[in-house]
BAGU-569019 format. One record per residue (C-alpha): chain; z, x, y. Coordinates in steps of 0.1 Angstrom, whole numbers, plus 5000, padded with zeros to 4 digits. Example, Ala and Ser with C-alpha at 12.3 -4.5 7.8 and 13.67 -1.06 7.14 Angstrom:
2
{r A, {5078, 5123, 4955}};
{r A, {5071, 5137, 4989}};
***
This chain:
42
{r A, {4999, 5000, 5001}};
{r A, {4994, 5010, 5034}};
{r A, {5023, 5013, 5063}};
{r A, {5005, 4989, 5081}};
{r A, {5005, 4959, 5059}};
{r A, {5030, 4936, 5060}};
{r A, {5055, 4938, 5032}};
{r A, {5049, 4913, 4998}};
{r A, {5025, 4891, 5022}};
{r A, {4986, 4889, 5009}};
{r A, {4961, 4886, 5041}};
{r A, {4951, 4846, 5039}};
{r A, {4917, 4847, 5032}};
{r A, {4930, 4866, 4996}};
{r A, {4960, 4837, 4989}};
{r A, {4928, 4810, 4998}};
{r A, {4911, 4831, 4974}};
{r A, {4937, 4829, 4949}};
{r A, {4944, 4795, 4952}};
{r A, {4909, 4784, 4948}};
{r A, {4903, 4806, 4915}};
{r A, {4931, 4787, 4902}};
{r A, {4916, 4752, 4910}};
{r A, {4883, 4761, 4895}};
{r A, {4904, 4780, 4864}};
{r A, {4918, 4745, 4857}};
{r A, {4889, 4723, 4866}};
{r A, {4870, 4749, 4840}};
{r A, {4897, 4744, 4813}};
{r A, {4898, 4701, 4821}};
{r A, {4862, 4700, 4816}};
{r A, {4860, 4725, 4785}};
{r A, {4888, 4699, 4768}};
{r A, {4863, 4668, 4778}};
{r A, {4834, 4689, 4766}};
{r A, {4847, 4693, 4732}};
{r A, {4860, 4655, 4729}};
{r A, {4829, 4644, 4736}};
{r A, {4810, 4669, 4712}};
{r A, {4838, 4652, 4684}};
{r A, {4829, 4616, 4693}};
{r A, {4791, 4621, 4682}};
***
């Protein structure tokens, strides 16, 4: 870490990106489960 960095506080862009990735991962997992169910029903 650089001495000029605020301690333990990632930049806003990084936090936004992390939140977006978390939502995308959750959505992807949900989509996979639904795809499995649909594939199993046919």
